[in-house]
C-alpha positions as CSV (number, residue, x, y, z in Angstrom):
1,M,90.4,-146.6,55.0
2,I,88.1,-145.6,56.4
3,I,85.4,-146.8,53.8
4,A,87.1,-149.9,53.5
5,A,86.9,-150.6,57.7
6,A,83.0,-149.8,57.3
7,V,82.3,-152.2,54.5
8,L,83.9,-155.3,56.1
9,I,82.5,-154.2,59.4
10,L,79.1,-153.8,57.9
11,I,79.4,-157.1,55.9
12,F,80.5,-158.8,59.2
13,L,77.2,-157.5,60.8
14,V,75.1,-158.0,57.8
15,G,76.7,-161.9,57.8
16,M,76.1,-162.2,61.8
17,N,72.0,-161.4,61.1
18,V,72.1,-163.9,58.4
19,I,73.7,-166.6,60.9
20,A,71.6,-165.6,63.4
21,S,68.2,-166.1,61.5
22,Y,69.5,-169.1,60.3
23,W,69.9,-170.5,63.7
24,S,67.0,-169.3,64.9
25,T,64.7,-170.8,62.2
26,K,66.4,-174.0,62.5
27,R,65.5,-173.6,66.3
28,T,62.1,-172.7,65.8
29,I,61.7,-175.8,62.9
30,E,63.3,-178.0,66.0
31,L,61.1,-177.3,68.8
32,S,57.6,-177.3,66.6
33,I,58.9,-181.2,65.3
34,A,59.2,-181.9,69.1
35,T,56.0,-180.7,70.1
36,Q,54.3,-182.6,67.6
37,S,56.4,-185.6,68.6
38,V,55.3,-185.1,72.4
39,Q,51.8,-185.2,71.5
40,I,52.3,-188.4,69.4
41,A,54.3,-190.1,72.4
42,E,51.0,-188.8,75.1
43,T,48.6,-190.0,72.2
44,A,49.9,-193.4,71.9
45,A,50.9,-193.8,75.4
46,A,47.2,-193.2,76.4
47,S,46.0,-195.6,74.0
48,I,48.5,-198.5,75.3
49,N,46.3,-201.6,77.1
50,V,47.9,-201.2,80.2
51,E,47.1,-204.4,81.8
52,Q,48.4,-206.2,78.6
53,Y,52.2,-204.3,79.1
54,K,51.4,-204.7,82.9
55,R,51.3,-208.7,82.3
56,F,54.1,-208.3,80.1
57,L,56.5,-206.1,82.4
58,A,55.7,-209.3,84.7
59,N,57.2,-211.9,82.4
60,P,59.3,-209.8,79.6
61,T,59.2,-212.5,76.3
62,K,58.1,-212.3,73.1
63,N,54.9,-213.6,74.4
64,E,51.1,-213.2,72.8
65,D,51.2,-209.4,75.2
66,Y,54.3,-208.6,73.8
67,W,53.4,-209.4,69.9
68,K,49.8,-207.4,70.4
69,I,51.6,-204.5,72.2
70,R,54.3,-204.5,69.3
71,R,51.5,-204.4,66.7
72,A,49.9,-201.7,68.0
73,L,52.5,-199.9,68.4
74,N,54.0,-200.7,64.4
75,D,50.3,-199.3,63.6
76,I,51.2,-195.8,64.8
77,R,54.3,-195.9,63.9
78,K,53.0,-196.1,60.4
79,K,50.1,-194.0,61.1
80,T,51.9,-190.6,62.3
81,G,54.8,-190.9,59.8
82,A,57.7,-191.7,62.8
83,L,60.3,-193.6,62.7
84,Y,60.3,-195.3,65.6
85,V,57.6,-195.9,68.3
86,Y,58.5,-197.8,71.4
87,T,58.4,-198.3,75.0
88,L,61.0,-197.9,77.6
89,Q,62.6,-199.3,80.5
90,I,64.2,-196.4,82.7
91,D,65.2,-197.2,85.9
92,D,68.9,-196.0,85.0
93,P,69.5,-192.2,85.4
94,N,72.2,-193.1,82.8
95,Q,70.9,-195.9,80.3
96,S,67.6,-196.6,79.3
97,K,66.4,-199.8,77.3
98,V,63.9,-200.9,74.4
99,L,61.4,-203.1,75.6
100,I,58.9,-203.7,72.8
101,A,59.5,-201.5,69.5
102,G,56.8,-200.9,66.9
103,F,58.5,-202.8,63.8
104,P,56.7,-205.6,61.6
105,D,56.6,-209.0,62.4
106,H,59.6,-210.0,60.3
107,I,62.1,-207.6,61.7
108,D,63.8,-209.1,64.8
109,Y,64.7,-207.3,67.7
110,G,65.3,-208.0,70.8
111,I,63.9,-207.0,74.6
112,G,66.0,-204.7,76.4
113,E,68.2,-203.2,73.4
114,P,70.0,-200.1,74.8
115,C,68.5,-196.7,73.5
116,T,70.0,-193.7,73.1
117,V,68.2,-191.1,75.1
118,P,70.8,-188.6,76.6
119,A,70.8,-188.6,80.4
120,A,69.0,-184.8,80.7
121,Q,65.4,-186.6,79.4
122,L,66.1,-189.5,81.5
123,Q,66.4,-187.2,84.2
124,R,62.6,-185.8,83.1
125,A,61.4,-189.3,82.8
126,L,62.6,-190.2,86.2
127,K,60.4,-187.4,87.7
128,G,57.6,-188.5,85.5
129,K,57.4,-186.0,83.0
130,T,57.6,-185.3,79.0
131,Y,60.7,-185.2,77.3
132,F,62.0,-184.3,74.0
133,T,65.7,-183.9,72.7
134,S,67.5,-182.1,70.6
135,V,68.6,-183.4,66.9
136,I,70.2,-186.9,67.5
137,E,72.4,-187.8,65.4
138,D,72.7,-192.1,65.2
139,P,75.1,-193.6,63.1
140,H,72.8,-196.8,63.4
141,Y,69.6,-195.3,63.6
142,G,69.6,-192.5,61.7
143,T,68.6,-188.5,62.8
144,Y,65.5,-187.6,64.5
145,I,64.5,-186.1,67.3
146,S,63.3,-188.2,70.1
147,A,60.3,-187.6,72.4
148,G,58.9,-189.7,75.5
149,A,55.8,-189.7,77.6
150,P,54.4,-191.8,80.5
151,I,52.2,-194.7,80.4
152,K,49.9,-194.9,83.5
153,D,47.7,-196.7,84.8
154,A,44.2,-196.1,85.6
155,Q,45.7,-195.1,89.4
156,G,47.5,-192.7,87.7
157,K,50.8,-195.0,88.6
158,I,53.4,-194.7,85.8
159,V,54.0,-198.5,84.9
160,G,56.5,-197.6,81.8
161,Y,57.4,-194.9,79.1
162,L,56.8,-194.4,75.4
163,G,59.2,-192.8,72.6
164,V,58.3,-191.6,69.6
165,D,61.7,-191.0,67.1
166,T,60.7,-188.3,64.6
167,G,63.0,-188.1,61.4
168,V,64.4,-184.8,60.5
169,G,64.9,-185.2,56.9
170,V,62.0,-182.3,56.6
171,L,64.0,-180.2,58.6
172,K,67.1,-180.5,56.6
173,K,64.9,-179.7,53.3
174,I,63.7,-176.5,55.3
175,E,67.4,-175.4,56.1
176,E,68.6,-175.9,52.7
177,K,65.6,-173.5,51.7
178,V,66.6,-171.0,55.1
179,L,70.1,-170.9,53.5
180,Q,69.3,-170.7,50.1
181,H,66.8,-167.7,50.9
182,N,69.2,-166.0,53.9
183,A,71.9,-166.3,50.7
184,V,70.0,-164.0,48.3
185,T,69.3,-162.0,51.5
186,F,72.8,-161.6,52.4
187,I,73.7,-160.5,48.6
188,F,71.5,-157.7,48.7
189,S,72.0,-157.1,51.8
190,V,75.6,-156.5,50.8
191,L,74.8,-155.0,47.6
192,F,72.4,-152.6,49.4
193,V,75.5,-152.0,51.6
194,L,77.8,-150.9,48.6
195,I,75.3,-148.9,47.1
196,V,75.1,-147.1,50.3
197,L,79.0,-146.5,50.7
198,I,79.1,-145.8,47.0
199,S,76.7,-142.9,47.1
200,F,78.4,-141.7,50.6
201,Y,81.8,-141.9,48.4
202,M,80.5,-140.0,45.8
203,M,78.5,-137.3,48.1
204,Q,81.9,-136.9,50.2
205,K,83.6,-136.1,46.5
206,W,81.2,-133.8,45.0
207,Y,81.5,-132.2,49.2
208,Q,85.2,-132.1,48.9
209,K,85.0,-130.8,45.0
210,E,82.6,-128.1,46.0
211,L,84.3,-127.1,49.3
212,K,87.9,-126.9,47.6
213,R,85.7,-124.4,44.9
214,E,84.5,-122.4,47.5
215,I,88.1,-122.1,49.2
216,G,89.1,-120.9,45.8
217,D,86.6,-118.3,45.4
218,A,87.7,-117.4,48.8
219,E,91.7,-117.9,48.0
220,A,90.9,-115.5,45.0
221,T,88.5,-113.1,46.9
222,Y,91.3,-112.5,49.6
223,Q,93.7,-112.7,47.3
224,G,92.6,-110.0,45.3
225,E,92.0,-107.7,48.4
226,I,95.4,-108.3,49.4
227,H,96.9,-106.9,46.2
228,S,94.4,-104.1,45.9
229,I,96.2,-103.3,50.0
230,F,100.1,-103.9,48.3
231,D,98.8,-101.8,45.1
232,S,97.4,-98.6,47.5
233,V,100.3,-99.4,49.9
234,R,102.9,-98.7,46.9
235,S,100.6,-95.5,45.9
236,L,100.8,-94.0,49.0
237,R,104.5,-94.4,49.8
238,H,105.4,-93.0,46.2
239,D,102.8,-89.9,47.4
240,Y,104.2,-89.7,50.4
241,L,108.2,-90.0,49.4
242,N,107.0,-86.9,46.6
243,H,105.6,-85.1,49.7
244,I,108.7,-85.8,52.2
245,Q,111.2,-84.6,49.2
246,V,108.9,-81.3,48.8
247,L,109.1,-80.7,52.9
248,H,112.7,-81.1,52.7
249,G,113.1,-78.5,49.9
250,L,111.5,-76.2,51.6
251,L,113.4,-76.9,54.6
252,K,116.5,-76.3,52.9
253,L,115.2,-73.0,51.3
254,Q,114.0,-72.3,54.8
255,K,110.5,-71.3,54.1
256,Y,109.8,-72.3,57.7
257,E,105.9,-70.8,57.0
258,M,105.4,-72.4,53.7
259,A,106.6,-75.7,55.3
260,V,104.4,-75.9,58.0
261,D,101.4,-75.2,55.9
262,Y,102.7,-77.7,53.3
263,M,102.8,-80.3,57.0
264,D,99.3,-79.3,58.1
265,S,97.9,-80.3,55.2
266,L,99.4,-83.8,55.0
267,I,98.0,-83.8,59.0
268,K,94.3,-83.6,57.1
269,E,94.6,-86.4,54.5
270,A,96.1,-88.5,57.1
271,K,93.3,-88.2,59.4
272,V,90.9,-88.9,56.6
273,I,93.2,-92.1,55.9
274,D,92.4,-93.1,59.6
275,I,90.4,-96.7,59.2
276,T,90.9,-97.6,63.1
277,N,87.3,-96.1,63.9
278,M,84.8,-98.4,61.8
279,K,82.7,-99.5,63.7
280,V,81.7,-103.4,61.7
281,D,80.5,-106.2,63.4
282,H,81.4,-108.4,60.8
283,P,85.4,-109.2,60.8
284,A,85.5,-110.1,57.0
285,L,83.2,-106.5,56.2
286,L,85.7,-104.8,58.1
287,V,89.0,-105.8,56.5
288,L,87.5,-105.2,52.9
289,F,86.4,-101.5,54.2
290,Q,89.5,-100.6,55.4
291,T,91.0,-101.8,52.1
292,K,88.5,-100.1,49.6
293,R,88.7,-97.1,51.9
294,V,93.1,-97.2,51.4
295,L,92.5,-97.7,47.6
296,G,90.1,-94.9,47.3
297,Q,92.4,-92.9,49.3
298,S,95.2,-93.8,46.8
299,N,92.4,-93.1,43.8
300,K,91.7,-90.0,44.9
301,T,88.1,-90.9,45.7
302,S,86.3,-90.4,48.9
303,V,84.4,-93.6,50.1
304,M,81.4,-93.3,53.1
305,F,79.8,-96.6,54.7
306,E,76.6,-97.1,56.3
307,I,76.2,-99.9,57.9
308,D,73.8,-101.2,59.9
309,D,75.0,-102.9,63.8
310,D,74.6,-106.2,62.8
311,S,76.7,-109.6,61.6
312,F,75.2,-110.8,58.6
313,Q,75.3,-113.7,60.0
314,Y,72.9,-115.6,57.6
315,M,75.3,-115.3,54.8
316,K,78.5,-117.0,54.0
317,P,81.2,-114.2,54.4
318,T,82.9,-115.1,51.1
319,D,79.6,-114.3,49.6
320,L,78.9,-111.3,51.2
321,I,82.3,-110.4,50.4
322,K,81.9,-111.4,46.5
323,I,79.1,-108.9,46.2
324,L,80.3,-105.9,47.9
325,S,84.0,-106.1,46.7
326,N,82.8,-106.7,42.7
327,L,80.1,-103.5,43.5
328,I,82.7,-101.7,45.1
329,D,85.6,-102.0,42.5
330,N,83.1,-101.4,39.8
331,A,82.2,-98.0,41.3
332,M,86.1,-97.2,41.5
333,D,86.3,-97.6,38.4
334,A,84.0,-95.9,37.3
335,A,84.1,-92.6,39.7
336,V,88.1,-92.3,38.3
337,Y,86.6,-90.8,35.1
338,L,85.7,-87.6,36.9
339,E,88.1,-85.1,38.3
340,E,89.7,-85.5,41.7
341,G,87.0,-83.1,43.3
342,D,84.2,-85.0,42.0
343,R,84.7,-88.6,42.8
344,W,82.8,-90.6,45.6
345,I,81.8,-93.7,46.5
346,R,78.7,-94.7,49.1
347,V,78.9,-98.1,50.3
348,A,75.5,-99.2,52.7
349,C,74.6,-102.5,54.6
350,K,71.2,-102.8,55.8
351,R,69.0,-105.2,57.5
352,T,65.5,-105.0,57.5
353,K,62.9,-107.9,59.2
354,S,63.0,-109.9,56.0
355,E,65.8,-109.6,53.9
356,Y,69.5,-107.8,53.8
357,V,69.8,-104.3,51.6
358,F,73.1,-103.7,50.3
359,E,73.9,-100.5,48.6
360,V,77.2,-98.9,46.4
361,E,76.6,-95.7,44.8
362,N,79.1,-93.8,43.2
363,S,79.7,-90.6,40.8
364,G,80.6,-91.3,37.2
365,P,79.6,-91.8,33.7
366,T,76.0,-92.7,33.2
367,I,75.1,-96.6,31.9
368,P,72.7,-95.8,28.9
369,K,69.9,-98.0,29.4
370,V,70.9,-100.2,26.4
371,E,73.8,-101.4,28.2
372,R,72.2,-101.8,31.7
373,A,70.5,-105.2,30.5
374,R,74.0,-106.5,29.1
375,I,76.4,-105.5,32.5
376,F,75.5,-108.7,34.1
377,Q,76.6,-111.0,30.7
378,R,79.6,-112.7,31.8
379,G,83.0,-110.8,29.5
380,Y,80.6,-107.5,28.7
381,S,82.1,-104.5,30.0
382,T,81.4,-101.0,29.5
383,K,84.9,-99.9,30.1
384,P,87.8,-100.1,27.5
385,Q,90.0,-103.6,27.6
386,T,93.3,-103.2,29.1
387,L,96.1,-105.5,28.7
388,G,96.8,-108.1,31.0
389,K,93.7,-107.5,32.6
390,V,90.0,-109.2,32.5
391,R,86.7,-107.6,32.2
392,G,83.3,-107.9,32.5
393,Q,83.6,-111.4,35.2
394,G,82.1,-108.9,38.4
395,L,78.9,-108.1,37.7
396,S,78.1,-111.6,36.4
397,I,79.8,-113.1,39.6
398,V,77.5,-110.7,41.8
399,Q,74.4,-111.8,39.8
400,E,74.9,-115.6,40.3
401,T,76.1,-115.3,43.9
402,V,72.6,-112.9,44.4
403,E,70.7,-115.6,42.6
404,K,71.9,-118.6,45.0
405,Y,70.0,-116.5,47.9
406,G,66.9,-116.2,46.6
407,G,67.8,-112.4,46.2
408,S,67.6,-109.7,43.7
409,I,69.9,-106.9,42.2
410,S,68.8,-103.6,40.1
411,V,70.7,-100.8,39.1
412,K,70.0,-97.0,38.8
413,S,71.9,-94.3,36.4
414,S,71.3,-91.0,35.8
415,H,73.0,-87.4,36.0
416,G,76.3,-88.9,36.9
417,R,75.1,-91.0,39.6
418,T,75.1,-94.6,39.1
419,T,73.3,-97.2,42.4
420,F,73.6,-100.7,42.6
421,T,70.8,-102.9,45.0
422,V,70.7,-105.7,46.0
423,W,68.2,-107.6,48.4
424,I,68.9,-111.1,49.8
425,P,66.2,-112.3,51.6
426,V,66.8,-113.4,55.4
427,E,64.3,-115.3,57.8
428,E,63.1,-113.3,61.1
429,K,64.2,-115.2,63.8
430,N,62.0,-114.6,67.4
C-alpha cells in the first residue's frame, strides 16, 4: 500500500509539473505574440497621416481621406501578416467601435462597427496607454490576440487608437509540439519513477531476505547455546542427585565425618561453578561465557577467560558469538579426549588500537600439519562422525565470518596444545 501510494503521488507530481510546464510555455508564447503586436501597433500608429485622420474624424464618411487611410492600413496588414489592422473610437469604457478597417477595397465594412476589445484594455486606452489582450476566441473573426497603441498628433495629443489583431494559429502548432514533448517527458518521468520504485522494492526484498537470514543465524546460535545450557543443567542435576544419594547413605550409616568431608568437596566444586562475578561489558559475550563455563564444568573441563575492558561494539553481536562459540565448542570437543585433570580451555578477547584479537587455546590431541590446511573446509572434521550430529561446519562458519570483516585466522598445534587466533581490523576512534 505504501509503494502504491508513493507511485500515485509521484505520478501526480510529475503530471502537475508537466501541466505547469505546458501553461508556462503557452503563456510565454502568448506574451511574445502580444509584445510583437504592440510593437506593430505603435509603428503603424506612428505611420498614420494624422491630418488626414483628423479630417476624417470631422466628417466620418467613406470619403477620400477614408480610402487613403484604409488602403494604408491594409498595406500594413499585408506586410506584417496581421489578421486585422484598424482604427478605434474609444469614448465608452465598456464598448469601442471600429472606424476604419484595413481591408481590400472590394470588402464592404461599415464605419462604427462594434469591436471586441475587453473592458480592462479599454480602461488602459482611455488613459492613453498601449494595451494587449490574452487570446480572444470570436466565432465571427476567429482566434487572435489584440493590441493597441494611441495615434498622436505633432503636439502629442491623442486623436485616436490603432488596433492590431494577430492570429494565434502558430500558437496552436507550438502548443501541440509542447504537448507532444511534455507527453514524452511525462512517459519517461513515469518510467523513471517506476524503475526507481521497483529498484527500491527489490532492495527492500533483498534487505528483508538478508535480515531474515541474519535473524535465522542468530536464532540458531542462541538456540544452540540454550540447548547447551539445558544439557549442562541436566548433567549437573544428575551429578548432584548422585551426590545427595551418597550423603544420604553416609548419614544413615552415621558416618558423619565422612559426610562433612564429602560436603566440603561439594562446596569447593560449587564455588568453581560460580559465574556471577564475571566482568564482561558485552551482554551477549557474558551469556556465552557463562554458558560455556557451565558446559565445561559438566565436562570436567576448566574454562578460563581473559577479557579486556571493551564493548567490542564494531562487530555484530551475532558474528562475535558465531566466532567464539564455534571456537570454544571445537576446543571443548578436543579437550574431552584427555583425562579429567588435564582438560582446560583458555579464552582471550583483546583490543588493540587497530584490531580485535580473539584467542581460544585448549589442551588436547595435536592437529597434524596436513589436516590444519583442511580443517576450515565445510564438512571436514578431525573428529569421528556421530549419528545425528553434523560435523565440520563450525570452523568454516568462523572463517566466513572473519573474512566478512576483512580479518584473518590462524591455528597452531603442538605438544598437546592447540591455539586458534582471530584478528579483526577496527578503525581507531579518537
